[in-house]
C-alpha positions as YAML, in Angstrom:
chain: A
units: angstrom
residues:
- id: 1
  name: MET
  ca: [29.97, -145.90, 15.56]
- id: 2
  name: THR
  ca: [26.16, -145.18, 15.32]
- id: 3
  name: VAL
  ca: [24.49, -142.13, 16.60]
- id: 4
  name: THR
  ca: [21.32, -141.77, 17.79]
- id: 5
  name: TYR
  ca: [19.45, -138.18, 17.61]
- id: 6
  name: GLY
  ca: [17.36, -136.81, 20.25]
- id: 7
  name: HIS
  ca: [13.96, -134.49, 19.21]
- id: 8
  name: HIS
  ca: [12.87, -132.29, 21.58]
- id: 9
  name: ILE
  ca: [9.88, -130.34, 21.54]
- id: 10
  name: ILE
  ca: [9.70, -128.22, 24.97]
- id: 11
  name: THR
  ca: [7.32, -125.97, 25.95]
- id: 12
  name: THR
  ca: [8.18, -123.18, 28.60]
- id: 13
  name: THR
  ca: [5.37, -120.74, 31.19]
- id: 14
  name: PRO
  ca: [4.68, -117.75, 28.68]
- id: 15
  name: ARG
  ca: [7.85, -115.71, 28.04]
- id: 16
  name: ARG
  ca: [10.42, -118.12, 29.69]
- id: 17
  name: TRP
  ca: [11.75, -119.41, 26.72]
- id: 18
  name: GLN
  ca: [15.13, -118.13, 26.33]
- id: 19
  name: ALA
  ca: [15.20, -118.78, 30.15]
- id: 20
  name: VAL
  ca: [14.81, -122.10, 29.42]
- id: 21
  name: ALA
  ca: [17.10, -122.16, 26.39]
- id: 22
  name: ASP
  ca: [19.73, -120.89, 28.04]
- id: 23
  name: ASN
  ca: [19.66, -123.55, 30.42]
- id: 24
  name: ILE
  ca: [19.52, -126.24, 28.32]
- id: 25
  name: ARG
  ca: [22.61, -124.08, 26.44]
- id: 26
  name: THR
  ca: [25.00, -124.16, 29.23]
- id: 27
  name: ALA
  ca: [24.10, -126.43, 32.07]
- id: 28
  name: GLY
  ca: [21.60, -129.27, 30.16]
- id: 29
  name: ALA
  ca: [24.52, -129.40, 27.62]
- id: 30
  name: ASP
  ca: [27.44, -130.18, 30.55]
- id: 31
  name: ARG
  ca: [24.64, -132.62, 31.48]
- id: 32
  name: ILE
  ca: [24.29, -134.86, 28.99]
- id: 33
  name: ALA
  ca: [27.67, -134.10, 27.97]
- id: 34
  name: ALA
  ca: [28.94, -135.76, 31.33]
- id: 35
  name: GLN
  ca: [26.82, -138.41, 30.27]
- id: 36
  name: GLY
  ca: [28.09, -138.88, 26.71]
- id: 37
  name: GLY
  ca: [26.20, -136.74, 24.68]
- id: 38
  name: ALA
  ca: [25.80, -133.51, 23.01]
- id: 39
  name: LEU
  ca: [23.61, -130.85, 22.23]
- id: 40
  name: PHE
  ca: [22.96, -130.87, 18.34]
- id: 41
  name: GLY
  ca: [20.99, -127.12, 18.41]
- id: 42
  name: VAL
  ca: [18.30, -125.51, 20.28]
- id: 43
  name: TRP
  ca: [15.97, -123.52, 17.69]
- id: 44
  name: ARG
  ca: [12.82, -121.33, 18.58]
- id: 45
  name: SER
  ca: [9.86, -120.21, 16.96]
- id: 46
  name: GLN
  ca: [9.77, -118.24, 13.86]
- id: 47
  name: ILE
  ca: [6.55, -119.07, 11.50]
- id: 48
  name: GLY
  ca: [3.96, -122.20, 12.34]
- id: 49
  name: ARG
  ca: [4.38, -122.93, 16.42]
- id: 50
  name: PRO
  ca: [3.89, -121.42, 19.42]
- id: 51
  name: ARG
  ca: [6.11, -118.39, 21.22]
- id: 52
  name: ASP
  ca: [6.67, -120.40, 23.68]
- id: 53
  name: GLU
  ca: [7.64, -123.53, 22.17]
- id: 54
  name: LEU
  ca: [11.90, -124.53, 21.76]
- id: 55
  name: THR
  ca: [13.37, -127.53, 19.54]
- id: 56
  name: VAL
  ca: [15.80, -129.19, 20.69]
- id: 57
  name: ILE
  ca: [18.14, -132.02, 19.37]
- id: 58
  name: THR
  ca: [20.84, -133.79, 21.32]
- id: 59
  name: ALA
  ca: [23.65, -136.52, 19.55]
- id: 60
  name: TRP
  ca: [24.07, -140.18, 21.80]
- id: 61
  name: ASN
  ca: [25.84, -142.62, 21.58]
- id: 62
  name: ASP
  ca: [23.46, -144.78, 23.39]
- id: 63
  name: ASP
  ca: [19.73, -144.15, 22.50]
- id: 64
  name: GLY
  ca: [18.46, -144.77, 25.88]
- id: 65
  name: ALA
  ca: [20.69, -141.62, 27.71]
- id: 66
  name: TYR
  ca: [18.81, -139.14, 26.16]
- id: 67
  name: ALA
  ca: [15.13, -138.64, 27.87]
- id: 68
  name: ASP
  ca: [15.48, -137.80, 31.43]
- id: 69
  name: VAL
  ca: [19.43, -135.66, 31.13]
- id: 70
  name: LEU
  ca: [19.24, -132.65, 29.29]
- id: 71
  name: LEU
  ca: [16.09, -130.96, 31.59]
- id: 72
  name: HIS
  ca: [16.55, -131.89, 35.13]
- id: 73
  name: GLU
  ca: [15.44, -129.71, 37.73]
- id: 74
  name: THR
  ca: [15.02, -126.99, 34.85]
- id: 75
  name: PRO
  ca: [12.30, -124.23, 36.05]
- id: 76
  name: HIS
  ca: [9.17, -123.01, 33.85]
- id: 77
  name: ILE
  ca: [8.63, -126.05, 31.76]
- id: 78
  name: VAL
  ca: [4.58, -127.04, 30.60]
- id: 79
  name: ASN
  ca: [5.16, -130.26, 28.92]
- id: 80
  name: VAL
  ca: [8.10, -131.99, 26.68]
- id: 81
  name: SER
  ca: [7.99, -134.35, 23.89]
- id: 82
  name: GLN
  ca: [10.34, -136.61, 22.82]
- id: 83
  name: GLU
  ca: [11.14, -139.14, 20.30]
- id: 84
  name: VAL
  ca: [14.08, -141.00, 19.40]
- id: 85
  name: MET
  ca: [15.29, -140.27, 15.37]
- id: 86
  name: GLU
  ca: [18.58, -142.21, 13.02]
- id: 87
  name: PRO
  ca: [20.49, -140.44, 11.34]
- id: 88
  name: THR
  ca: [19.68, -141.51, 7.20]
- id: 89
  name: LEU
  ca: [21.45, -139.65, 4.40]
- id: 90
  name: ARG
  ca: [22.63, -136.70, 6.46]
- id: 91
  name: PRO
  ca: [24.05, -136.27, 8.75]
- id: 92
  name: LYS
  ca: [27.21, -137.71, 7.95]
- id: 93
  name: SER
  ca: [28.65, -136.37, 11.44]
- id: 94
  name: PRO
  ca: [26.79, -135.27, 14.52]
- id: 95
  name: GLU
  ca: [28.52, -131.69, 14.28]
- id: 96
  name: ALA
  ca: [25.92, -129.33, 15.07]
- id: 97
  name: PRO
  ca: [25.35, -126.12, 12.88]
- id: 98
  name: ARG
  ca: [26.35, -122.57, 14.18]
- id: 99
  name: ARG
  ca: [25.07, -120.13, 11.78]
- id: 100
  name: GLN
  ca: [22.10, -117.91, 12.00]
- id: 101
  name: GLY
  ca: [19.68, -117.82, 9.08]
- id: 102
  name: ASN
  ca: [16.41, -119.52, 8.65]
- id: 103
  name: TYR
  ca: [15.58, -123.26, 9.08]
- id: 104
  name: ALA
  ca: [12.68, -125.51, 8.44]
- id: 105
  name: PHE
  ca: [11.74, -128.33, 9.83]
- id: 106
  name: ARG
  ca: [9.42, -130.76, 7.88]
- id: 107
  name: SER
  ca: [8.05, -133.73, 8.68]
- id: 108
  name: PHE
  ca: [7.04, -136.52, 6.75]
- id: 109
  name: ASP
  ca: [5.21, -139.66, 7.18]
- id: 110
  name: THR
  ca: [6.11, -141.73, 4.44]
- id: 111
  name: PRO
  ca: [4.31, -145.41, 3.35]
- id: 112
  name: PRO
  ca: [7.04, -148.05, 3.11]
- id: 113
  name: ALA
  ca: [6.51, -149.09, -0.26]
- id: 114
  name: HIS
  ca: [7.70, -145.36, -1.76]
- id: 115
  name: TRP
  ca: [10.30, -145.47, 1.23]
- id: 116
  name: ASP
  ca: [13.48, -145.95, -0.91]
- id: 117
  name: GLU
  ca: [12.30, -143.50, -3.99]
- id: 118
  name: PHE
  ca: [11.11, -140.82, -1.16]
- id: 119
  name: LEU
  ca: [15.27, -141.71, 0.12]
- id: 120
  name: GLU
  ca: [16.63, -141.26, -3.53]
- id: 121
  name: LEU
  ca: [14.84, -138.27, -5.02]
- id: 122
  name: CYS
  ca: [16.06, -136.26, -1.71]
- id: 123
  name: ALA
  ca: [19.95, -137.37, -2.60]
- id: 124
  name: ALA
  ca: [19.35, -136.20, -6.33]
- id: 125
  name: ALA
  ca: [17.79, -133.20, -5.63]
- id: 126
  name: TRP
  ca: [19.55, -131.93, -2.78]
- id: 127
  name: PRO
  ca: [22.98, -130.85, -4.14]
- id: 128
  name: GLY
  ca: [20.87, -128.50, -6.94]
- id: 129
  name: PHE
  ca: [19.08, -127.23, -4.22]
- id: 130
  name: GLU
  ca: [21.58, -126.40, -2.30]
- id: 131
  name: SER
  ca: [23.74, -124.28, -4.72]
- id: 132
  name: SER
  ca: [20.45, -122.39, -6.41]
- id: 133
  name: TYR
  ca: [19.39, -121.15, -3.46]
- id: 134
  name: ASP
  ca: [22.75, -120.29, -0.98]
- id: 135
  name: SER
  ca: [21.17, -122.96, 1.10]
- id: 136
  name: GLN
  ca: [22.35, -126.46, 3.32]
- id: 137
  name: VAL
  ca: [20.52, -129.85, 4.36]
- id: 138
  name: ILE
  ca: [21.61, -130.31, 7.68]
- id: 139
  name: GLY
  ca: [19.71, -133.77, 8.33]
- id: 140
  name: LEU
  ca: [16.98, -136.29, 7.43]
- id: 141
  name: TRP
  ca: [16.11, -138.58, 10.11]
- id: 142
  name: ARG
  ca: [13.65, -141.39, 10.39]
- id: 143
  name: PHE
  ca: [11.88, -141.67, 13.74]
- id: 144
  name: ASN
  ca: [12.19, -144.89, 15.81]
- id: 145
  name: GLU
  ca: [8.96, -145.82, 16.11]
- id: 146
  name: ASP
  ca: [6.64, -145.66, 13.19]
- id: 147
  name: ARG
  ca: [2.74, -144.83, 13.26]
- id: 148
  name: ASP
  ca: [-0.08, -146.28, 11.50]
- id: 149
  name: GLY
  ca: [2.25, -148.28, 9.01]
- id: 150
  name: LEU
  ca: [4.27, -145.21, 8.12]
- id: 151
  name: ARG
  ca: [7.35, -143.87, 8.49]
- id: 152
  name: ARG
  ca: [8.34, -141.27, 9.90]
- id: 153
  name: SER
  ca: [11.71, -138.59, 9.22]
- id: 154
  name: LEU
  ca: [12.42, -134.93, 9.62]
- id: 155
  name: LEU
  ca: [13.82, -132.99, 7.66]
- id: 156
  name: LEU
  ca: [15.63, -129.56, 8.32]
- id: 157
  name: THR
  ca: [17.30, -127.52, 6.17]
- id: 158
  name: ARG
  ca: [18.99, -124.22, 6.32]
- id: 159
  name: ARG
  ca: [18.18, -121.23, 4.03]
- id: 160
  name: PRO
  ca: [20.03, -117.32, 4.64]
- id: 161
  name: ASN
  ca: [16.88, -115.36, 5.23]
- id: 162
  name: LEU
  ca: [12.84, -115.75, 4.66]
- id: 163
  name: ALA
  ca: [13.34, -114.53, 1.65]
- id: 164
  name: MET
  ca: [15.26, -117.13, 0.30]
- id: 165
  name: TRP
  ca: [12.70, -119.26, 1.49]
- id: 166
  name: GLU
  ca: [10.08, -118.04, -0.75]
- id: 167
  name: ARG
  ca: [12.93, -118.22, -3.28]
- id: 168
  name: SER
  ca: [13.27, -121.20, -3.62]
- id: 169
  name: LYS
  ca: [9.55, -122.03, -3.84]
- id: 170
  name: ILE
  ca: [9.88, -119.81, -7.29]
- id: 171
  name: PRO
  ca: [12.11, -121.94, -9.66]
- id: 172
  name: GLN
  ca: [13.89, -119.97, -12.35]
- id: 173
  name: GLY
  ca: [15.41, -121.80, -15.57]
- id: 174
  name: GLU
  ca: [15.85, -125.47, -16.03]
- id: 175
  name: ALA
  ca: [18.33, -126.51, -13.21]
- id: 176
  name: GLU
  ca: [16.02, -124.51, -10.84]
- id: 177
  name: THR
  ca: [12.56, -126.61, -12.42]
- id: 178
  name: GLU
  ca: [14.55, -130.15, -12.23]
- id: 179
  name: VAL
  ca: [14.87, -129.46, -8.58]
- id: 180
  name: ARG
  ca: [11.16, -128.85, -7.87]
- id: 181
  name: ARG
  ca: [10.57, -131.38, -10.28]
- id: 182
  name: LYS
  ca: [12.53, -133.89, -7.90]
- id: 183
  name: LEU
  ca: [10.96, -132.02, -4.47]
- id: 184
  name: SER
  ca: [7.37, -132.14, -5.66]
- id: 185
  name: ARG
  ca: [7.57, -135.94, -6.89]
- id: 186
  name: ARG
  ca: [9.05, -136.39, -2.85]
- id: 187
  name: TYR
  ca: [5.87, -134.41, -1.75]
- id: 188
  name: ASP
  ca: [3.60, -136.81, -3.57]
- id: 189
  name: LEU
  ca: [4.87, -139.67, -1.92]
- id: 190
  name: CYS
  ca: [4.19, -139.07, 1.30]
- id: 191
  name: ASP
  ca: [0.69, -139.89, 3.13]
- id: 192
  name: ALA
  ca: [1.39, -136.67, 5.34]
- id: 193
  name: THR
  ca: [3.89, -133.47, 5.40]
- id: 194
  name: CYS
  ca: [3.74, -130.38, 8.11]
- id: 195
  name: VAL
  ca: [6.81, -127.46, 8.41]
- id: 196
  name: TYR
  ca: [7.51, -124.90, 10.43]
- id: 197
  name: THR
  ca: [9.95, -122.52, 10.39]
- id: 198
  name: THR
  ca: [12.89, -121.72, 13.20]
- id: 199
  name: THR
  ca: [15.79, -119.60, 14.09]
- id: 200
  name: LEU
  ca: [18.75, -120.95, 15.90]
- id: 201
  name: LEU
  ca: [19.37, -119.77, 19.49]
- id: 202
  name: SER
  ca: [22.82, -122.00, 19.60]
- id: 203
  name: ALA
  ca: [23.86, -119.65, 16.42]
- id: 204
  name: GLU
  ca: [27.72, -118.86, 17.42]
- id: 205
  name: ASP
  ca: [27.85, -115.72, 14.63]
- id: 206
  name: GLU
  ca: [24.61, -113.91, 15.81]
- id: 207
  name: GLN
  ca: [21.66, -114.05, 17.62]
- id: 208
  name: ASP
  ca: [18.18, -113.07, 15.82]
- id: 209
  name: ASP
  ca: [15.59, -111.12, 18.06]
- id: 210
  name: VAL
  ca: [13.38, -110.36, 16.55]
- id: 211
  name: ARG
  ca: [9.62, -110.88, 17.14]
- id: 212
  name: TRP
  ca: [9.15, -113.48, 15.30]
- id: 213
  name: THR
  ca: [5.97, -115.11, 17.37]
...
């Protein structure tokens, strides 16, 4: 069965991001479970996005079910942006990430003529990236709706911390240099890309209570 995913950007009233996140993790998760969905993760901004913003991903067997269920009657919400997306190379299953870390959300807008090479470079670079930097590629999703003729995708990666984020940008040795070459080529294929980093509010091992933003 094909799993679709909901990508939700939620803006809360000032200083209420934690209360909304708690509601999503409890009542919201129960509501979508009753409709056959599952909560994949809840993240808060670390670097690059407003303090009172949450990024949420949900998983569904029905791509039409997610839109109104997750946040039904949840207070303290100012704005919600929601889109449906399909997994590409990963994730293979909707098993939610559980470990805390530095999670980076990177969007890409890629011309269709470059899409196949883009995916090939991802598949070739990821094993070396993961082994070199104690990091994981959680998923690469394609949004159901293109924009201006470009294929839009979302990459989610986990590193153990921000120090490893910096370390992963400075290759050491031939193997890491080759990984960086593939990733740099991938960036050159797209018309636009943007990244921000987060921490995982739905982590099961530890909570990050640093005031990042």
